[in-house]
ZANUFI-768990 format. One record per residue: residue number from 0; x negated, y, z negated of N, C-alpha, C, O in turn. Coordinates in nm, 3 decimals, always signed. Atoms other than C-alpha are relative to their C-alpha. Example, Ala and Ser with C-alpha at 12.3 -4.5 7.8 and 13.67 -1.06 7.14 Angstrom:
BEGIN
  seti      n_X      n_Y      n_Z     ca_X     ca_Y     ca_Z      c_X      c_Y      c_Z      o_X      o_Y      o_Z
     0   -0.089   -0.119   +0.000   -1.230   -0.450   -0.780   -0.090   +0.120   +0.000   -0.194   +0.118   -0.066
     1   +0.082   -0.119   +0.006   -1.367   -0.106   -0.714   +0.077   +0.109   -0.073   +0.026   +0.220   -0.090
# end
This chain:
BEGIN
  seti      n_X      n_Y      n_Z     ca_X     ca_Y     ca_Z      c_X      c_Y      c_Z      o_X      o_Y      o_Z
     0   -0.093   -0.046   +0.030   +0.033   -0.056   -0.006   -0.115   +0.195   -0.018   -0.063   +0.304   +0.003
     1   +0.102   -0.068   +0.062   -0.289   +0.192   -0.115   -0.068   +0.082   +0.127   -0.099   +0.200   +0.139
     2   +0.064   -0.022   -0.150   -0.429   +0.183   +0.252   +0.068   +0.054   +0.100   +0.021   +0.122   +0.192
     3   -0.102   -0.051   -0.083   -0.134   +0.255   +0.414   +0.050   +0.136   -0.032   +0.068   +0.206   +0.067
     4   +0.038   -0.150   -0.003   -0.092   +0.604   +0.245   -0.077   +0.061   +0.003   -0.055   +0.182   -0.002
     5   +0.087   -0.066   -0.057   -0.419   +0.672   +0.319   -0.033   +0.042   +0.126   -0.088   +0.146   +0.165
     6   -0.019   -0.036   -0.118   -0.379   +0.625   +0.639   +0.083   +0.091   +0.081   +0.056   +0.151   +0.185
     7   -0.135   -0.124   -0.060   -0.027   +0.834   +0.691   -0.091   +0.119   -0.044   -0.052   +0.211   +0.027
     8   +0.010   -0.099   +0.058   -0.236   +1.101   +0.503   -0.091   +0.060   +0.072   -0.103   +0.179   +0.098
     9   +0.112   -0.042   -0.096   -0.538   +1.065   +0.719   +0.052   +0.068   +0.156   +0.001   +0.162   +0.216
    10   -0.041   -0.091   -0.102   -0.335   +1.147   +1.015   +0.083   +0.085   -0.009   +0.133   +0.102   +0.102
    11   -0.062   -0.099   +0.059   -0.148   +1.395   +0.874   -0.081   +0.145   +0.026   -0.053   +0.242   +0.097
    12   +0.124   -0.058   -0.006   -0.450   +1.573   +0.830   -0.058   +0.052   +0.128   -0.095   +0.167   +0.152
    13   +0.068   -0.013   -0.174   -0.577   +1.524   +1.213   +0.075   +0.080   +0.012   +0.035   +0.196   +0.007
    14   -0.048   -0.017   -0.075   -0.277   +1.588   +1.328   +0.061   +0.156   -0.025   +0.130   +0.217   +0.058
    15   +0.007   -0.154   +0.023   -0.260   +1.944   +1.159   -0.114   +0.052   +0.054   -0.117   +0.152   +0.125
    16   +0.112   -0.085   -0.066   -0.588   +2.009   +1.244   -0.015   +0.023   +0.128   -0.054   +0.130   +0.174
    17   -0.014   -0.027   -0.169   -0.554   +1.937   +1.619   +0.106   +0.123   +0.000   +0.074   +0.234   +0.042
    18   -0.076   -0.126   -0.011   -0.245   +2.157   +1.580   -0.054   +0.158   +0.008   -0.044   +0.249   +0.091
    19   +0.111   -0.146   +0.020   -0.468   +2.446   +1.448   -0.082   +0.018   +0.102   -0.070   +0.118   +0.172
    20   +0.133   +0.002   -0.121   -0.756   +2.389   +1.689   +0.077   +0.048   +0.094   +0.072   +0.168   +0.120
    21   -0.057   -0.074   -0.097   -0.528   +2.418   +1.955   +0.068   +0.084   +0.023   +0.110   +0.106   +0.136
    22   -0.078   -0.103   +0.018   -0.348   +2.687   +1.838   -0.087   +0.102   +0.006   -0.044   +0.198   +0.070
    23   +0.102   -0.061   -0.005   -0.688   +2.867   +1.786   -0.040   +0.061   +0.198   -0.056   +0.171   +0.251
    24   +0.073   +0.048   -0.159   -0.802   +2.761   +2.183   +0.105   +0.072   +0.086   +0.058   +0.116   +0.191
    25   -0.077   -0.083   -0.097   -0.465   +2.943   +2.344   +0.015   +0.106   -0.106   +0.132   +0.144   -0.118
    26   -0.045   -0.159   +0.047   -0.470   +3.251   +2.131   +0.105   +0.024   -0.112   +0.106   +0.137   -0.160
    27   -0.121   +0.031   +0.113   -0.168   +3.163   +1.865   -0.051   +0.105   -0.104   -0.013   +0.219   -0.128
    28   +0.008   -0.049   +0.126   -0.344   +3.225   +1.573   -0.137   +0.116   -0.023   -0.245   +0.081   -0.071
    29   +0.084   -0.120   -0.040   -0.532   +3.608   +1.636   +0.003   +0.043   -0.177   -0.107   +0.062   -0.229
    30   -0.052   -0.081   +0.161   -0.392   +3.741   +1.241   -0.113   -0.077   -0.095   -0.127   -0.199   -0.090
    31   +0.028   +0.066   +0.153   -0.595   +3.663   +0.928   -0.162   +0.003   +0.057   -0.241   +0.039   -0.031
    32   +0.138   +0.068   -0.030   -0.956   +3.567   +1.145   -0.100   +0.091   +0.007   -0.212   +0.063   +0.050
    33   +0.111   -0.118   +0.024   -1.124   +3.916   +1.078   +0.046   +0.119   -0.029   +0.119   +0.190   +0.041
    34   -0.119   -0.140   +0.023   -1.022   +4.203   +0.877   -0.057   +0.122   +0.116   +0.029   +0.185   +0.178
    35   +0.014   -0.135   -0.090   -1.196   +4.479   +1.100   +0.151   -0.011   +0.176   +0.215   +0.077   +0.234
    36   -0.026   -0.022   -0.120   -1.027   +4.295   +1.421   +0.198   -0.005   -0.037   +0.274   -0.017   +0.059
    37   -0.129   +0.029   +0.045   -0.650   +4.270   +1.220   -0.010   +0.166   -0.022   +0.110   +0.197   -0.021
    38   -0.011   -0.143   +0.055   -0.701   +4.665   +1.129   +0.002   +0.046   +0.136   +0.100   +0.116   +0.164
    39   -0.015   -0.026   -0.184   -0.754   +4.720   +1.525   +0.118   -0.048   +0.021   +0.202   +0.042   +0.021
    40   -0.107   +0.066   -0.056   -0.486   +4.502   +1.620   +0.134   +0.097   -0.072   +0.227   +0.098   +0.009
    41   -0.083   -0.038   +0.088   -0.246   +4.692   +1.374   -0.019   +0.172   +0.025   +0.072   +0.254   +0.016
    42   -0.002   -0.161   -0.045   -0.365   +5.045   +1.467   +0.015   +0.057   +0.181   +0.019   +0.169   +0.232
    43   -0.011   +0.009   -0.171   -0.332   +4.936   +1.882   +0.103   -0.063   +0.051   +0.108   -0.084   +0.172
    44   -0.057   +0.079   -0.062   -0.058   +4.748   +1.899   +0.104   +0.006   +0.123   +0.166   -0.072   +0.196
    45   -0.108   -0.049   -0.131   +0.131   +4.974   +2.129   -0.037   -0.027   +0.136   +0.037   -0.027   +0.234
    46   +0.068   +0.030   -0.143   -0.109   +4.893   +2.402   +0.060   -0.132   +0.043   +0.038   -0.192   +0.148
    47   -0.049   +0.174   -0.062   +0.077   +4.553   +2.409   +0.081   +0.051   +0.176   +0.070   -0.010   +0.282
    48   -0.049   -0.044   -0.132   +0.283   +4.774   +2.689   -0.122   +0.100   +0.069   -0.199   +0.174   +0.007
    49   +0.102   -0.049   -0.011   +0.068   +4.902   +2.922   +0.031   +0.123   +0.051   -0.056   +0.204   +0.086
    50   -0.049   -0.137   -0.040   +0.278   +5.184   +3.021   -0.030   +0.115   -0.094   -0.047   +0.230   -0.054
    51   +0.061   -0.063   +0.090   +0.180   +5.316   +2.686   -0.160   +0.048   +0.025   -0.187   +0.166   +0.002
    52   +0.085   -0.036   +0.011   -0.168   +5.311   +2.746   -0.027   +0.091   +0.146   -0.129   +0.160   +0.142
    53   -0.023   -0.115   -0.102   -0.108   +5.523   +3.095   +0.045   +0.100   -0.064   -0.026   +0.198   -0.081
    54   -0.022   -0.162   +0.043   +0.101   +5.777   +2.936   -0.102   +0.078   -0.119   -0.080   +0.175   -0.191
    55   +0.068   -0.044   +0.138   -0.165   +5.827   +2.690   -0.178   +0.021   +0.059   -0.285   +0.036   +0.001
    56   +0.118   -0.068   -0.058   -0.421   +5.907   +2.950   -0.134   -0.141   +0.030   -0.257   -0.131   +0.040
    57   +0.087   +0.115   -0.047   -0.573   +5.560   +3.033   +0.010   -0.038   +0.124   +0.126   -0.053   +0.164
    58   +0.002   +0.040   -0.189   -0.666   +5.458   +3.436   -0.088   -0.140   -0.026   -0.181   -0.162   -0.103
    59   +0.015   +0.137   -0.024   -0.713   +5.112   +3.511   -0.146   +0.008   +0.113   -0.157   +0.078   +0.213
    60   +0.155   +0.026   -0.103   -1.113   +4.998   +3.670   +0.026   -0.136   +0.011   +0.092   -0.203   -0.068
    61   -0.005   +0.144   -0.046   -1.143   +4.674   +3.842   -0.024   -0.087   -0.102   -0.094   -0.051   -0.198
    62   +0.051   +0.130   +0.117   -1.159   +4.323   +3.631   -0.107   -0.008   -0.028   -0.174   -0.011   +0.075
    63   +0.099   +0.022   -0.018   -1.441   +4.285   +3.512   -0.051   -0.143   -0.042   -0.015   -0.180   -0.154
    64   +0.052   +0.141   +0.019   -1.616   +3.922   +3.518   -0.168   -0.054   -0.041   -0.269   +0.000   +0.002
    65   +0.136   +0.080   -0.017   -1.919   +3.710   +3.432   -0.066   -0.003   +0.105   -0.008   -0.079   +0.183
    66   +0.127   +0.006   -0.117   -2.190   +3.737   +3.692   +0.040   -0.172   +0.054   +0.085   -0.211   +0.161
    67   +0.031   +0.106   -0.005   -2.220   +3.385   +3.626   +0.183   -0.099   +0.028   +0.194   -0.220   +0.049
    68   -0.145   +0.074   -0.007   -1.800   +3.293   +3.654   +0.066   -0.041   -0.093   +0.186   -0.071   -0.090
    69   -0.045   +0.047   +0.121   -1.794   +3.196   +3.309   +0.071   +0.121   -0.059   +0.012   +0.219   -0.105
    70   -0.068   -0.137   +0.091   -1.515   +3.435   +3.166   -0.052   +0.106   +0.042   -0.145   +0.121   +0.122
    71   -0.022   -0.148   -0.073   -1.448   +3.807   +3.191   +0.034   +0.062   -0.147   +0.043   -0.004   -0.250
    72   -0.051   -0.092   +0.038   -1.344   +4.102   +3.018   +0.158   +0.056   -0.020   +0.234   +0.112   -0.099
    73   -0.182   -0.078   -0.073   -1.015   +4.175   +3.213   -0.042   +0.186   +0.049   -0.130   +0.272   +0.042
    74   -0.028   -0.172   -0.045   -0.925   +4.511   +3.345   -0.006   +0.090   -0.140   +0.064   +0.071   -0.240
    75   +0.018   -0.073   +0.087   -1.050   +4.777   +3.137   +0.119   +0.154   +0.042   +0.124   +0.216   +0.149
    76   -0.045   -0.147   -0.062   -0.813   +5.101   +3.125   -0.096   +0.091   -0.074   -0.121   +0.060   -0.190
    77   +0.088   -0.090   +0.090   -1.037   +5.357   +2.996   +0.070   +0.134   +0.015   +0.141   +0.170   +0.109
    78   -0.049   -0.162   +0.017   -0.957   +5.734   +2.864   -0.158   +0.066   +0.027   -0.258   +0.060   -0.045
    79   +0.164   -0.100   +0.001   -1.261   +5.962   +3.019   +0.012   +0.057   -0.091   -0.097   +0.062   -0.148
    80   -0.008   -0.150   +0.120   -1.159   +6.226   +2.749   -0.068   -0.103   -0.059   -0.189   -0.100   -0.033
    81   +0.043   +0.088   +0.148   -1.227   +5.924   +2.455   -0.159   +0.018   +0.008   -0.236   +0.057   -0.080
    82   +0.135   +0.039   -0.023   -1.553   +5.848   +2.660   -0.080   +0.100   -0.001   -0.202   +0.085   +0.003
    83   +0.092   -0.127   -0.042   -1.666   +6.192   +2.695   +0.020   +0.082   -0.139   -0.023   +0.197   -0.146
    84   +0.019   -0.082   +0.135   -1.607   +6.300   +2.320   -0.057   -0.062   -0.114   -0.063   -0.022   -0.230
    85   +0.144   +0.083   +0.156   -1.859   +6.025   +2.119   +0.071   -0.028   -0.101   +0.015   -0.096   -0.187
    86   -0.082   +0.011   +0.138   -1.603   +6.016   +1.864   +0.028   -0.134   -0.019   +0.076   -0.194   +0.078
    87   -0.047   +0.128   -0.041   -1.555   +5.672   +1.750   +0.172   -0.011   -0.116   +0.132   +0.032   -0.224
    88   -0.114   -0.005   -0.055   -1.158   +5.640   +1.676   +0.100   -0.153   -0.056   +0.174   -0.191   +0.035
    89   -0.070   +0.114   -0.013   -0.981   +5.310   +1.537   +0.105   +0.034   +0.064   +0.135   -0.043   +0.156
    90   -0.159   -0.001   -0.068   -0.653   +5.429   +1.654   -0.043   +0.061   +0.189   +0.036   +0.072   +0.282
    91   +0.021   -0.046   -0.126   -0.822   +5.556   +1.968   -0.099   -0.066   +0.112   -0.169   +0.005   +0.183
    92   +0.117   +0.098   -0.076   -1.037   +5.289   +2.162   -0.050   +0.081   +0.162   +0.041   +0.115   +0.237
    93   +0.058   -0.064   -0.103   -1.241   +5.449   +2.454   +0.106   -0.083   +0.176   +0.147   -0.039   +0.283
    94   -0.011   +0.064   -0.101   -1.126   +5.165   +2.657   +0.129   -0.160   -0.047   +0.130   -0.211   -0.159
    95   -0.122   +0.081   +0.076   -0.785   +4.876   +2.651   -0.004   -0.090   +0.071   +0.079   -0.053   +0.154
    96   +0.034   +0.110   -0.038   -0.854   +4.592   +2.790   +0.119   -0.142   +0.014   +0.145   -0.223   -0.075
    97   -0.115   +0.122   -0.017   -0.567   +4.330   +2.953   -0.075   -0.073   +0.113   -0.180   -0.057   +0.175
    98   +0.104   +0.103   -0.070   -0.611   +4.039   +3.132   +0.162   -0.036   +0.072   +0.278   -0.029   +0.032
    99   -0.131   -0.010   -0.086   -0.399   +3.964   +3.435   +0.081   -0.134   +0.007   +0.005   -0.227   +0.036
   100   -0.112   +0.101   +0.028   -0.105   +3.697   +3.400   +0.057   -0.088   +0.135   +0.035   -0.058   +0.253
   101   -0.043   +0.088   -0.125   +0.046   +3.447   +3.630   +0.092   +0.082   +0.050   +0.091   +0.097   +0.173
   102   -0.152   -0.100   -0.037   +0.370   +3.688   +3.653   -0.025   +0.123   +0.091   +0.043   +0.183   +0.174
   103   -0.008   -0.131   -0.107   +0.200   +3.960   +3.793   -0.006   +0.163   -0.139   +0.002   +0.285   -0.127
   104   -0.029   -0.131   +0.109   +0.204   +4.152   +3.419   -0.144   -0.020   -0.045   -0.219   -0.092   +0.021
   105   +0.145   -0.018   +0.054   -0.130   +4.222   +3.193   +0.031   +0.002   -0.162   +0.106   +0.085   -0.214
   106   -0.005   +0.046   +0.093   -0.166   +4.071   +2.865   -0.107   +0.087   -0.091   -0.223   +0.079   -0.050
   107   +0.085   -0.088   +0.045   -0.342   +4.308   +2.642   -0.095   -0.102   -0.112   -0.026   -0.192   -0.160
   108   +0.092   +0.089   +0.008   -0.638   +4.117   +2.488   -0.122   +0.043   -0.067   -0.176   -0.045   -0.135
   109   +0.048   -0.063   +0.075   -0.874   +4.360   +2.350   -0.040   +0.147   +0.009   -0.018   +0.193   +0.121
   110   +0.072   -0.112   -0.037   -1.029   +4.693   +2.323   -0.117   +0.046   +0.002   -0.182   -0.044   -0.052
   111   +0.134   -0.020   +0.006   -1.372   +4.865   +2.355   +0.008   +0.151   -0.062   +0.096   +0.235   -0.042
   112   +0.045   -0.130   +0.077   -1.521   +5.155   +2.137   -0.129   +0.049   +0.063   -0.210   -0.041   +0.083
   113   +0.137   -0.047   -0.091   -1.821   +5.358   +2.322   -0.034   +0.132   -0.023   +0.021   +0.235   +0.016
   114   +0.039   -0.138   +0.006   -2.001   +5.610   +2.216   -0.164   +0.034   +0.054   -0.240   -0.062   +0.070
   115   +0.140   -0.012   -0.034   -2.343   +5.768   +2.324   -0.075   +0.057   -0.089   -0.186   +0.091   -0.048
   116   +0.053   -0.030   +0.092   -2.435   +5.888   +1.975   -0.027   -0.122   -0.066   +0.065   -0.201   -0.050
   117   +0.083   +0.128   +0.067   -2.628   +5.600   +1.781   -0.132   +0.007   -0.095   -0.226   +0.087   -0.094
   118   -0.040   +0.154   +0.042   -2.700   +5.370   +1.582   +0.140   +0.056   -0.032   +0.165   +0.156   -0.100
   119   -0.153   -0.026   +0.089   -2.303   +5.354   +1.533   +0.051   -0.113   -0.015   +0.002   -0.208   +0.047
   120   -0.076   +0.042   +0.063   -2.052   +5.177   +1.358   +0.126   -0.003   +0.035   +0.161   +0.082   +0.117
   121   -0.108   -0.009   -0.010   -1.724   +5.095   +1.353   +0.090   -0.077   -0.178   +0.144   -0.187   -0.193
   122   -0.036   +0.089   +0.157   -1.610   +5.006   +0.949   -0.070   -0.110   -0.021   -0.023   -0.214   -0.067
   123   +0.114   +0.070   +0.046   -1.937   +4.848   +0.920   -0.064   -0.113   +0.085   -0.160   -0.183   +0.055
   124   +0.072   +0.087   -0.110   -1.984   +4.644   +1.250   -0.035   +0.123   +0.071   +0.028   +0.223   +0.102
   125   +0.088   -0.064   -0.093   -2.274   +4.779   +1.435   +0.036   -0.039   +0.164   +0.062   -0.150   +0.210
   126   -0.015   -0.021   -0.153   -2.231   +4.884   +1.820   -0.106   -0.070   +0.058   -0.209   -0.073   -0.008
   127   +0.037   +0.088   -0.109   -2.374   +4.669   +2.095   -0.109   +0.196   +0.045   -0.047   +0.302   +0.053
   128   +0.065   -0.064   -0.107   -2.677   +4.922   +2.263   +0.000   -0.043   +0.095   -0.015   -0.165   +0.095
   129   +0.018   +0.022   -0.170   -2.679   +4.926   +2.666   -0.066   +0.126   +0.017   -0.031   +0.236   -0.025
   130   +0.104   -0.102   -0.051   -2.972   +5.113   +2.818   +0.064   +0.007   +0.114   +0.153   -0.067   +0.155
   131   +0.007   -0.053   -0.135   -2.984   +5.305   +3.139   -0.110   -0.066   +0.080   -0.218   -0.087   +0.025
   132   -0.106   -0.032   -0.103   -2.970   +5.241   +3.429   +0.114   -0.133   -0.016   +0.082   -0.249   +0.013
   133   -0.073   +0.161   -0.018   -2.693   +4.973   +3.398   +0.134   +0.010   +0.068   +0.189   +0.119   +0.088
   134   -0.099   +0.028   -0.094   -2.413   +4.850   +3.591   +0.154   +0.090   +0.012   +0.254   +0.060   +0.077
   135   -0.157   -0.134   +0.054   -2.123   +5.178   +3.472   -0.059   +0.101   +0.049   +0.009   +0.203   +0.036
   136   +0.057   -0.134   -0.014   -2.371   +5.436   +3.603   +0.004   +0.080   -0.079   +0.030   +0.195   -0.044
   137   -0.016   -0.086   +0.136   -2.377   +5.570   +3.247   -0.137   +0.015   -0.061   -0.220   -0.075   -0.050
   138   +0.113   -0.006   +0.048   -2.655   +5.714   +3.069   +0.013   -0.129   -0.140   +0.109   -0.202   -0.164
   139   +0.006   +0.116   +0.165   -2.768   +5.478   +2.698   +0.119   +0.021   -0.051   +0.140   +0.132   -0.099
   140   -0.082   -0.003   +0.107   -2.463   +5.403   +2.537   +0.030   -0.095   -0.138   -0.039   -0.194   -0.118
   141   -0.061   +0.066   +0.100   -2.328   +5.231   +2.217   +0.153   -0.082   -0.011   +0.244   -0.046   -0.086
   142   -0.159   +0.073   +0.042   -2.010   +4.964   +2.252   +0.002   -0.103   -0.070   -0.091   -0.175   -0.107
   143   -0.016   +0.150   +0.069   -1.833   +4.701   +2.089   +0.140   -0.024   +0.053   +0.223   +0.061   +0.084
   144   -0.117   +0.063   -0.076   -1.566   +4.488   +2.221   +0.067   -0.058   -0.176   -0.001   -0.087   -0.274
   145   -0.053   +0.040   +0.082   -1.275   +4.390   +1.978   +0.096   -0.078   +0.050   +0.181   -0.025   +0.121
   146   -0.063   +0.104   -0.109   -1.111   +4.094   +2.116   +0.122   -0.050   -0.175   +0.099   -0.146   -0.249
   147   -0.082   -0.031   +0.096   -0.788   +4.178   +1.829   +0.122   -0.111   +0.037   +0.192   -0.168   -0.047
   148   -0.175   +0.079   -0.018   -0.485   +3.972   +2.034   -0.030   -0.119   +0.094   +0.057   -0.195   +0.136
   149   +0.013   +0.179   -0.044   -0.683   +3.664   +2.207   -0.120   -0.024   -0.069   -0.180   +0.078   -0.102
   150   +0.080   +0.048   +0.069   -0.950   +3.449   +2.029   -0.050   -0.021   +0.105   -0.006   -0.061   +0.213
   151   +0.131   -0.018   -0.118   -1.251   +3.482   +2.209   -0.122   -0.132   -0.046   -0.190   -0.091   -0.140
   152   +0.057   +0.101   +0.064   -1.463   +3.131   +2.136   -0.170   +0.059   -0.042   -0.234   +0.018   -0.139
   153   +0.142   -0.079   -0.011   -1.815   +3.357   +2.191   +0.013   +0.089   -0.116   -0.095   +0.139   -0.150
   154   +0.022   -0.077   +0.121   -1.722   +3.559   +1.882   +0.125   +0.135   +0.025   +0.151   +0.175   +0.138
   155   -0.080   -0.124   -0.013   -1.458   +3.868   +1.809   -0.055   +0.103   +0.067   +0.009   +0.174   +0.145
   156   +0.065   -0.124   -0.065   -1.716   +4.110   +1.910   -0.100   +0.014   +0.110   -0.170   +0.113   +0.129
   157   +0.077   +0.061   -0.107   -1.894   +3.930   +2.210   +0.054   +0.098   +0.097   +0.164   +0.146   +0.071
   158   -0.069   -0.008   -0.089   -1.849   +4.081   +2.530   +0.074   -0.029   +0.107   +0.161   +0.049   +0.147
   159   -0.067   +0.074   -0.074   -1.737   +3.857   +2.771   +0.101   -0.111   -0.096   +0.067   -0.126   -0.213
   160   -0.085   +0.082   +0.060   -1.445   +3.598   +2.657   -0.008   -0.131   +0.095   +0.035   -0.110   +0.209
   161   -0.011   +0.100   -0.077   -1.485   +3.249   +2.806   +0.139   -0.036   +0.040   +0.155   -0.104   +0.141
   162   -0.178   +0.081   +0.005   -1.101   +3.156   +2.795   +0.096   +0.111   +0.106   +0.207   +0.071   +0.142
   163   -0.038   -0.130   -0.041   -1.023   +3.552   +2.993   -0.039   -0.035   +0.167   -0.154   -0.069   +0.194
   164   +0.028   +0.006   -0.165   -1.017   +3.520   +3.402   +0.032   +0.144   +0.087   +0.117   +0.225   +0.050
   165   -0.042   -0.131   -0.065   -1.016   +3.809   +3.662   +0.108   -0.088   +0.108   +0.185   -0.020   +0.176
   166   -0.026   +0.064   -0.122   -0.879   +3.505   +3.905   +0.161   +0.060   +0.040   +0.204   +0.055   +0.155
   167   -0.169   -0.097   +0.003   -0.506   +3.694   +3.878   +0.014   +0.120   +0.038   +0.120   +0.166   +0.080
   168   +0.015   -0.123   -0.006   -0.625   +4.005   +3.910   +0.067   +0.076   +0.171   -0.015   +0.055   +0.260
   169   -0.035   -0.117   -0.109   -0.460   +4.237   +4.215   +0.039   +0.135   +0.002   +0.112   +0.183   -0.085
   170   -0.046   -0.163   -0.015   -0.407   +4.579   +4.296   +0.118   +0.028   -0.052   +0.120   +0.110   -0.144
   171   -0.108   +0.047   +0.076   -0.064   +4.503   +4.209   +0.013   +0.035   -0.113   +0.093   +0.117   -0.159
   172   -0.008   +0.011   +0.152   -0.128   +4.460   +3.887   -0.065   +0.097   -0.088   -0.046   +0.108   -0.209
   173   +0.071   -0.088   +0.071   -0.360   +4.727   +3.816   +0.063   +0.105   +0.030   +0.028   +0.213   -0.017
# end
């Protein structure tokens, strides 16, 4: 009898663990994984509607993917005024990032903070330095991606997300 209970208990734990891992892989369990991501999500949930980003002065730039084809950042909607002011404000990210969906919609996945003043940090998290020349044609800057709406297996603050793709990006979606 004890071995049956142990087997059932082990099976239940494995089933629960598989469900949690599966949910994480699909981005369903984002809340609570990182205090800064939680704050970013709370401050910027309005951008789930891309029309809000447009209304606040954000404009799309083409979908950014990894040169080797493994992952992407998605379509950045950039607010040029915020990029130019060099201020890091949790509720005013310089870029809002969307992944193109099969139905043509855009799903909010992350935000990006950018400044040329540094070294810089947001709530204690250091921003990464990008030297010039760079692929953006900008001078040297500091940046921080925060994957607050889609789990990034490479890390909450990594540039590229292997689970994001630009394959469905079209002019119509942008």
